Gaussian input, Z-matrix of N, CA and C with variables (Angstrom, degrees):
# hf/3-21g

backbone

0 1
 N
 C     1     B1
 C     2     B2     1     A1
 N     3     B3     2     A2     1     D1
 C     4     B4     3     A3     2     D2
 C     5     B5     4     A4     3     D3
 N     6     B6     5     A5     4     D4
 C     7     B7     6     A6     5     D5
 C     8     B8     7     A7     6     D6
 N     9     B9     8     A8     7     D7
 C    10    B10     9     A9     8     D8
 C    11    B11    10    A10     9     D9
 N    12    B12    11    A11    10    D10
 C    13    B13    12    A12    11    D11
 C    14    B14    13    A13    12    D12
 N    15    B15    14    A14    13    D13
 C    16    B16    15    A15    14    D14
 C    17    B17    16    A16    15    D15
 N    18    B18    17    A17    16    D16
 C    19    B19    18    A18    17    D17
 C    20    B20    19    A19    18    D18
 N    21    B21    20    A20    19    D19
 C    22    B22    21    A21    20    D20
 C    23    B23    22    A22    21    D21
 N    24    B24    23    A23    22    D22
 C    25    B25    24    A24    23    D23
 C    26    B26    25    A25    24    D24
 N    27    B27    26    A26    25    D25
 C    28    B28    27    A27    26    D26
 C    29    B29    28    A28    27    D27
 N    30    B30    29    A29    28    D28
 C    31    B31    30    A30    29    D29
 C    32    B32    31    A31    30    D30
 N    33    B33    32    A32    31    D31
 C    34    B34    33    A33    32    D32
 C    35    B35    34    A34    33    D33
 N    36    B36    35    A35    34    D34
 C    37    B37    36    A36    35    D35
 C    38    B38    37    A37    36    D36
 N    39    B39    38    A38    37    D37
 C    40    B40    39    A39    38    D38
 C    41    B41    40    A40    39    D39
 N    42    B42    41    A41    40    D40
 C    43    B43    42    A42    41    D41
 C    44    B44    43    A43    42    D42
 N    45    B45    44    A44    43    D43
 C    46    B46    45    A45    44    D44
 C    47    B47    46    A46    45    D45
 N    48    B48    47    A47    46    D46
 C    49    B49    48    A48    47    D47
 C    50    B50    49    A49    48    D48
 N    51    B51    50    A50    49    D49
 C    52    B52    51    A51    50    D50
 C    53    B53    52    A52    51    D51
 N    54    B54    53    A53    52    D52
 C    55    B55    54    A54    53    D53
 C    56    B56    55    A55    54    D54
 N    57    B57    56    A56    55    D55
 C    58    B58    57    A57    56    D56
 C    59    B59    58    A58    57    D57
 N    60    B60    59    A59    58    D58
 C    61    B61    60    A60    59    D59
 C    62    B62    61    A61    60    D60
 N    63    B63    62    A62    61    D61
 C    64    B64    63    A63    62    D62
 C    65    B65    64    A64    63    D63
 N    66    B66    65    A65    64    D64
 C    67    B67    66    A66    65    D65
 C    68    B68    67    A67    66    D66
 N    69    B69    68    A68    67    D67
 C    70    B70    69    A69    68    D68
 C    71    B71    70    A70    69    D69
 N    72    B72    71    A71    70    D70
 C    73    B73    72    A72    71    D71
 C    74    B74    73    A73    72    D72
 N    75    B75    74    A74    73    D73
 C    76    B76    75    A75    74    D74
 C    77    B77    76    A76    75    D75
 N    78    B78    77    A77    76    D76
 C    79    B79    78    A78    77    D77
 C    80    B80    79    A79    78    D78
 N    81    B81    80    A80    79    D79
 C    82    B82    81    A81    80    D80
 C    83    B83    82    A82    81    D81
 N    84    B84    83    A83    82    D82
 C    85    B85    84    A84    83    D83
 C    86    B86    85    A85    84    D84
 N    87    B87    86    A86    85    D85
 C    88    B88    87    A87    86    D86
 C    89    B89    88    A88    87    D87
 N    90    B90    89    A89    88    D88
 C    91    B91    90    A90    89    D89
 C    92    B92    91    A91    90    D90
 N    93    B93    92    A92    91    D91
 C    94    B94    93    A93    92    D92
 C    95    B95    94    A94    93    D93
 N    96    B96    95    A95    94    D94
 C    97    B97    96    A96    95    D95
 C    98    B98    97    A97    96    D96
 N    99    B99    98    A98    97    D97
 C   100   B100    99    A99    98    D98
 C   101   B101   100   A100    99    D99
 N   102   B102   101   A101   100   D100
 C   103   B103   102   A102   101   D101
 C   104   B104   103   A103   102   D102
 N   105   B105   104   A104   103   D103
 C   106   B106   105   A105   104   D104
 C   107   B107   106   A106   105   D105
 N   108   B108   107   A107   106   D106
 C   109   B109   108   A108   107   D107
 C   110   B110   109   A109   108   D108
 N   111   B111   110   A110   109   D109
 C   112   B112   111   A111   110   D110
 C   113   B113   112   A112   111   D111
 N   114   B114   113   A113   112   D112
 C   115   B115   114   A114   113   D113
 C   116   B116   115   A115   114   D114
 N   117   B117   116   A116   115   D115
 C   118   B118   117   A117   116   D116
 C   119   B119   118   A118   117   D117
 N   120   B120   119   A119   118   D118
 C   121   B121   120   A120   119   D119
 C   122   B122   121   A121   120   D120
 N   123   B123   122   A122   121   D121
 C   124   B124   123   A123   122   D122
 C   125   B125   124   A124   123   D123
 N   126   B126   125   A125   124   D124
 C   127   B127   126   A126   125   D125
 C   128   B128   127   A127   126   D126
 N   129   B129   128   A128   127   D127
 C   130   B130   129   A129   128   D128
 C   131   B131   130   A130   129   D129
 N   132   B132   131   A131   130   D130
 C   133   B133   132   A132   131   D131
 C   134   B134   133   A133   132   D132
 N   135   B135   134   A134   133   D133
 C   136   B136   135   A135   134   D134
 C   137   B137   136   A136   135   D135
 N   138   B138   137   A137   136   D136
 C   139   B139   138   A138   137   D137
 C   140   B140   139   A139   138   D138
 N   141   B141   140   A140   139   D139
 C   142   B142   141   A141   140   D140
 C   143   B143   142   A142   141   D141
 N   144   B144   143   A143   142   D142
 C   145   B145   144   A144   143   D143
 C   146   B146   145   A145   144   D144
 N   147   B147   146   A146   145   D145
 C   148   B148   147   A147   146   D146
 C   149   B149   148   A148   147   D147
 N   150   B150   149   A149   148   D148
 C   151   B151   150   A150   149   D149
 C   152   B152   151   A151   150   D150
 N   153   B153   152   A152   151   D151
 C   154   B154   153   A153   152   D152
 C   155   B155   154   A154   153   D153
 N   156   B156   155   A155   154   D154
 C   157   B157   156   A156   155   D155
 C   158   B158   157   A157   156   D156
 N   159   B159   158   A158   157   D157
 C   160   B160   159   A159   158   D158
 C   161   B161   160   A160   159   D159
 N   162   B162   161   A161   160   D160
 C   163   B163   162   A162   161   D161
 C   164   B164   163   A163   162   D162
 N   165   B165   164   A164   163   D163
 C   166   B166   165   A165   164   D164
 C   167   B167   166   A166   165   D165
 N   168   B168   167   A167   166   D166
 C   169   B169   168   A168   167   D167
 C   170   B170   169   A169   168   D168
 N   171   B171   170   A170   169   D169
 C   172   B172   171   A171   170   D170
 C   173   B173   172   A172   171   D171
 N   174   B174   173   A173   172   D172
 C   175   B175   174   A174   173   D173
 C   176   B176   175   A175   174   D174
 N   177   B177   176   A176   175   D175
 C   178   B178   177   A177   176   D176
 C   179   B179   178   A178   177   D177
 N   180   B180   179   A179   178   D178
 C   181   B181   180   A180   179   D179
 C   182   B182   181   A181   180   D180
 N   183   B183   182   A182   181   D181
 C   184   B184   183   A183   182   D182
 C   185   B185   184   A184   183   D183
 N   186   B186   185   A185   184   D184
 C   187   B187   186   A186   185   D185
 C   188   B188   187   A187   186   D186
 N   189   B189   188   A188   187   D187
 C   190   B190   189   A189   188   D188
 C   191   B191   190   A190   189   D189
 N   192   B192   191   A191   190   D190
 C   193   B193   192   A192   191   D191
 C   194   B194   193   A193   192   D192
 N   195   B195   194   A194   193   D193
 C   196   B196   195   A195   194   D194
 C   197   B197   196   A196   195   D195
 N   198   B198   197   A197   196   D196
 C   199   B199   198   A198   197   D197
 C   200   B200   199   A199   198   D198
 N   201   B201   200   A200   199   D199
 C   202   B202   201   A201   200   D200
 C   203   B203   202   A202   201   D201
 N   204   B204   203   A203   202   D202
 C   205   B205   204   A204   203   D203
 C   206   B206   205   A205   204   D204
 N   207   B207   206   A206   205   D205
 C   208   B208   207   A207   206   D206
 C   209   B209   208   A208   207   D207
 N   210   B210   209   A209   208   D208
 C   211   B211   210   A210   209   D209
 C   212   B212   211   A211   210   D210
 N   213   B213   212   A212   211   D211
 C   214   B214   213   A213   212   D212
 C   215   B215   214   A214   213   D213
 N   216   B216   215   A215   214   D214
 C   217   B217   216   A216   215   D215
 C   218   B218   217   A217   216   D216
 N   219   B219   218   A218   217   D217
 C   220   B220   219   A219   218   D218
 C   221   B221   220   A220   219   D219
 N   222   B222   221   A221   220   D220
 C   223   B223   222   A222   221   D221
 C   224   B224   223   A223   222   D222

   B1=1.3609
   B2=1.5691
   B3=1.2999
   B4=1.4577
   B5=1.5669
   B6=1.3149
   B7=1.4456
   B8=1.5499
   B9=1.3708
   B10=1.4822
   B11=1.5020
   B12=1.3335
   B13=1.5172
   B14=1.5085
   B15=1.3108
   B16=1.5042
   B17=1.4641
   B18=1.3493
   B19=1.4707
   B20=1.5637
   B21=1.2775
   B22=1.4227
   B23=1.5154
   B24=1.3230
   B25=1.4938
   B26=1.5201
   B27=1.3144
   B28=1.4480
   B29=1.4855
   B30=1.3418
   B31=1.4364
   B32=1.5262
   B33=1.2718
   B34=1.5183
   B35=1.5871
   B36=1.3391
   B37=1.4584
   B38=1.5497
   B39=1.2971
   B40=1.4505
   B41=1.5160
   B42=1.3061
   B43=1.4928
   B44=1.5064
   B45=1.3280
   B46=1.4990
   B47=1.4947
   B48=1.2628
   B49=1.4418
   B50=1.4708
   B51=1.2850
   B52=1.4841
   B53=1.5282
   B54=1.3087
   B55=1.5167
   B56=1.4762
   B57=1.2796
   B58=1.5243
   B59=1.6110
   B60=1.3111
   B61=1.4376
   B62=1.5441
   B63=1.3810
   B64=1.4391
   B65=1.5680
   B66=1.2918
   B67=1.4538
   B68=1.5754
   B69=1.2871
   B70=1.4981
   B71=1.5011
   B72=1.3579
   B73=1.5090
   B74=1.4312
   B75=1.3354
   B76=1.4699
   B77=1.4989
   B78=1.3108
   B79=1.5257
   B80=1.4630
   B81=1.3316
   B82=1.4559
   B83=1.5638
   B84=1.2454
   B85=1.4499
   B86=1.5424
   B87=1.2929
   B88=1.4663
   B89=1.5297
   B90=1.3787
   B91=1.4646
   B92=1.5300
   B93=1.2957
   B94=1.5378
   B95=1.4723
   B96=1.3272
   B97=1.4889
   B98=1.5168
   B99=1.3376
   B100=1.4625
   B101=1.5299
   B102=1.2998
   B103=1.5113
   B104=1.5063
   B105=1.4371
   B106=1.4173
   B107=1.4967
   B108=1.3278
   B109=1.4327
   B110=1.5310
   B111=1.3277
   B112=1.5194
   B113=1.5545
   B114=1.2737
   B115=1.4963
   B116=1.5931
   B117=1.3025
   B118=1.4459
   B119=1.5286
   B120=1.3831
   B121=1.4752
   B122=1.4929
   B123=1.2348
   B124=1.4281
   B125=1.5817
   B126=1.3456
   B127=1.4222
   B128=1.4972
   B129=1.3352
   B130=1.4460
   B131=1.5082
   B132=1.3110
   B133=1.4363
   B134=1.5443
   B135=1.2568
   B136=1.5005
   B137=1.5582
   B138=1.2107
   B139=1.4478
   B140=1.5398
   B141=1.2877
   B142=1.4636
   B143=1.5183
   B144=1.3276
   B145=1.4077
   B146=1.5041
   B147=1.3618
   B148=1.4416
   B149=1.5133
   B150=1.3049
   B151=1.5101
   B152=1.5525
   B153=1.3256
   B154=1.4297
   B155=1.5357
   B156=1.2767
   B157=1.4424
   B158=1.5365
   B159=1.2919
   B160=1.5473
   B161=1.4674
   B162=1.3237
   B163=1.4682
   B164=1.5414
   B165=1.3498
   B166=1.4417
   B167=1.5530
   B168=1.3613
   B169=1.4806
   B170=1.5225
   B171=1.3241
   B172=1.5351
   B173=1.4969
   B174=1.4098
   B175=1.4208
   B176=1.5404
   B177=1.2737
   B178=1.4410
   B179=1.5292
   B180=1.2751
   B181=1.5537
   B182=1.4839
   B183=1.3717
   B184=1.4554
   B185=1.5535
   B186=1.3129
   B187=1.4875
   B188=1.5663
   B189=1.3289
   B190=1.4667
   B191=1.5189
   B192=1.2992
   B193=1.4574
   B194=1.5006
   B195=1.3235
   B196=1.4456
   B197=1.5471
   B198=1.3095
   B199=1.4439
   B200=1.5381
   B201=1.2817
   B202=1.5486
   B203=1.4618
   B204=1.3076
   B205=1.4538
   B206=1.4837
   B207=1.3678
   B208=1.4839
   B209=1.5982
   B210=1.3341
   B211=1.4791
   B212=1.4970
   B213=1.3153
   B214=1.4570
   B215=1.5489
   B216=1.3094
   B217=1.5008
   B218=1.5105
   B219=1.3491
   B220=1.4890
   B221=1.5461
   B222=1.3603
   B223=1.4676
   B224=1.5010
   A1=111.69
   A2=116.91
   A3=118.88
   A4=110.51
   A5=114.58
   A6=118.84
   A7=107.09
   A8=117.17
   A9=116.99
   A10=105.01
   A11=111.57
   A12=120.30
   A13=107.40
   A14=112.87
   A15=121.59
   A16=109.31
   A17=118.95
   A18=119.96
   A19=105.50
   A20=116.11
   A21=124.70
   A22=111.53
   A23=118.56
   A24=123.13
   A25=109.47
   A26=114.28
   A27=120.17
   A28=108.64
   A29=117.76
   A30=121.44
   A31=112.04
   A32=117.83
   A33=120.25
   A34=107.37
   A35=120.11
   A36=122.58
   A37=107.38
   A38=117.46
   A39=120.38
   A40=112.67
   A41=117.11
   A42=121.33
   A43=108.91
   A44=121.92
   A45=123.06
   A46=109.13
   A47=120.78
   A48=122.08
   A49=113.88
   A50=116.14
   A51=120.09
   A52=109.86
   A53=117.41
   A54=123.09
   A55=110.61
   A56=120.19
   A57=124.22
   A58=107.33
   A59=118.06
   A60=117.71
   A61=110.77
   A62=114.61
   A63=121.86
   A64=111.59
   A65=113.56
   A66=117.51
   A67=107.43
   A68=115.82
   A69=122.34
   A70=112.66
   A71=119.12
   A72=120.53
   A73=113.16
   A74=120.63
   A75=126.77
   A76=108.53
   A77=117.16
   A78=123.11
   A79=109.14
   A80=113.60
   A81=120.57
   A82=110.39
   A83=116.37
   A84=123.06
   A85=110.97
   A86=117.15
   A87=121.64
   A88=108.76
   A89=115.99
   A90=120.11
   A91=108.78
   A92=114.58
   A93=113.20
   A94=113.39
   A95=118.19
   A96=121.85
   A97=109.72
   A98=120.39
   A99=122.57
   A100=112.62
   A101=113.47
   A102=121.37
   A103=111.09
   A104=113.55
   A105=118.10
   A106=110.84
   A107=118.45
   A108=119.34
   A109=114.60
   A110=116.36
   A111=120.72
   A112=107.72
   A113=116.33
   A114=121.05
   A115=108.44
   A116=117.04
   A117=117.46
   A118=114.07
   A119=112.96
   A120=119.40
   A121=112.21
   A122=120.45
   A123=124.46
   A124=111.63
   A125=113.93
   A126=119.03
   A127=111.80
   A128=115.90
   A129=118.40
   A130=112.39
   A131=118.41
   A132=122.80
   A133=111.08
   A134=116.33
   A135=121.51
   A136=105.22
   A137=120.90
   A138=123.48
   A139=109.21
   A140=117.53
   A141=120.45
   A142=111.24
   A143=120.02
   A144=122.28
   A145=110.44
   A146=117.41
   A147=120.31
   A148=110.02
   A149=116.12
   A150=120.08
   A151=110.42
   A152=118.69
   A153=119.98
   A154=113.19
   A155=115.97
   A156=122.15
   A157=110.87
   A158=115.17
   A159=120.18
   A160=112.83
   A161=117.64
   A162=122.30
   A163=110.46
   A164=115.29
   A165=121.51
   A166=114.48
   A167=113.22
   A168=117.10
   A169=112.50
   A170=113.75
   A171=120.07
   A172=110.24
   A173=118.82
   A174=118.91
   A175=109.56
   A176=123.15
   A177=124.19
   A178=110.40
   A179=117.56
   A180=120.68
   A181=107.38
   A182=117.03
   A183=122.22
   A184=109.92
   A185=116.21
   A186=122.27
   A187=113.00
   A188=115.88
   A189=118.53
   A190=114.12
   A191=118.74
   A192=121.39
   A193=105.94
   A194=120.29
   A195=120.56
   A196=108.51
   A197=115.87
   A198=122.28
   A199=110.40
   A200=115.10
   A201=118.08
   A202=110.12
   A203=123.42
   A204=123.59
   A205=110.00
   A206=115.33
   A207=119.74
   A208=108.52
   A209=115.92
   A210=113.52
   A211=112.95
   A212=120.33
   A213=122.81
   A214=109.04
   A215=120.35
   A216=120.94
   A217=110.36
   A218=118.03
   A219=119.79
   A220=111.96
   A221=116.38
   A222=118.61
   A223=112.84
   D1=140.57
   D2=-176.70
   D3=-71.67
   D4=156.05
   D5=177.48
   D6=-65.28
   D7=149.01
   D8=-177.36
   D9=-131.24
   D10=159.42
   D11=179.05
   D12=-142.95
   D13=161.31
   D14=176.27
   D15=-103.32
   D16=130.04
   D17=177.40
   D18=-127.54
   D19=151.76
   D20=178.41
   D21=-94.48
   D22=126.85
   D23=178.94
   D24=-123.59
   D25=142.55
   D26=172.12
   D27=-63.17
   D28=150.55
   D29=177.11
   D30=-59.11
   D31=-35.59
   D32=-178.48
   D33=-68.00
   D34=-30.89
   D35=178.93
   D36=-72.30
   D37=-39.75
   D38=176.70
   D39=-63.03
   D40=-37.89
   D41=177.19
   D42=-68.60
   D43=-37.15
   D44=175.91
   D45=-66.92
   D46=-39.56
   D47=176.08
   D48=-62.61
   D49=-38.16
   D50=177.76
   D51=-63.78
   D52=-42.18
   D53=175.67
   D54=-63.90
   D55=-31.86
   D56=-171.16
   D57=-81.02
   D58=-10.23
   D59=-176.28
   D60=-64.59
   D61=135.02
   D62=176.48
   D63=-84.87
   D64=-25.74
   D65=175.64
   D66=-148.96
   D67=158.85
   D68=-172.85
   D69=-58.57
   D70=-32.74
   D71=-174.10
   D72=-96.83
   D73=7.95
   D74=175.77
   D75=-69.18
   D76=132.16
   D77=-178.55
   D78=-87.23
   D79=158.49
   D80=176.12
   D81=-61.76
   D82=-34.56
   D83=176.18
   D84=-58.73
   D85=-43.82
   D86=-178.34
   D87=-68.52
   D88=-40.79
   D89=-179.63
   D90=-65.41
   D91=-48.37
   D92=-177.87
   D93=-65.10
   D94=-33.21
   D95=176.71
   D96=-65.12
   D97=-43.99
   D98=175.27
   D99=-59.37
   D100=-44.99
   D101=179.99
   D102=-58.23
   D103=-48.20
   D104=-178.72
   D105=-62.50
   D106=-43.41
   D107=178.62
   D108=-63.39
   D109=-39.80
   D110=173.78
   D111=-58.37
   D112=-49.69
   D113=-175.40
   D114=-62.24
   D115=-45.69
   D116=178.74
   D117=-59.10
   D118=-46.10
   D119=178.71
   D120=-65.66
   D121=-34.63
   D122=177.16
   D123=-65.04
   D124=-38.61
   D125=176.67
   D126=-64.78
   D127=-40.33
   D128=177.04
   D129=-62.62
   D130=-42.85
   D131=177.18
   D132=-61.10
   D133=-39.13
   D134=-178.89
   D135=-67.94
   D136=-41.00
   D137=178.27
   D138=-61.96
   D139=-42.68
   D140=177.10
   D141=-65.40
   D142=-42.09
   D143=176.45
   D144=-58.41
   D145=-45.26
   D146=-178.08
   D147=-65.31
   D148=-41.78
   D149=175.06
   D150=-56.30
   D151=-49.16
   D152=178.53
   D153=-60.86
   D154=-41.81
   D155=178.09
   D156=-57.90
   D157=-45.53
   D158=178.04
   D159=-64.69
   D160=-36.26
   D161=176.98
   D162=-67.63
   D163=-40.61
   D164=-175.88
   D165=-73.17
   D166=-21.58
   D167=-174.57
   D168=-55.66
   D169=-47.72
   D170=-176.97
   D171=-61.74
   D172=-47.16
   D173=-178.48
   D174=-67.50
   D175=-40.24
   D176=177.83
   D177=-62.56
   D178=-36.24
   D179=177.78
   D180=-65.39
   D181=-41.45
   D182=-178.47
   D183=-65.50
   D184=-41.55
   D185=179.98
   D186=-69.22
   D187=-43.13
   D188=-174.46
   D189=-93.19
   D190=-28.83
   D191=-177.70
   D192=-98.80
   D193=81.53
   D194=176.00
   D195=-141.31
   D196=165.81
   D197=-173.71
   D198=-63.98
   D199=-37.03
   D200=-177.97
   D201=-63.28
   D202=-40.19
   D203=-179.32
   D204=-68.45
   D205=-39.50
   D206=-178.80
   D207=-64.25
   D208=-38.89
   D209=177.82
   D210=-67.03
   D211=-36.25
   D212=179.95
   D213=-69.57
   D214=-28.52
   D215=179.22
   D216=-69.56
   D217=-23.11
   D218=-176.80
   D219=-92.31
   D220=-11.13
   D221=-178.83
   D222=-76.32

């Protein structure tokens, strides 16, 4: 059996956990574990999006900041 610990939760958090149950026998431990994994994975995706954004900045600058666009703006 896994090691266990006791944590204090606000009553409103307990109510949210009850609403998050996918089935009646699901434990709070299972719900919290799923939430933690979703949160961790979403952070990874966000880091990937930020990485792509940084890579694209230089190319977008090259595409949009050029002499030809500046000429057309003055026409």
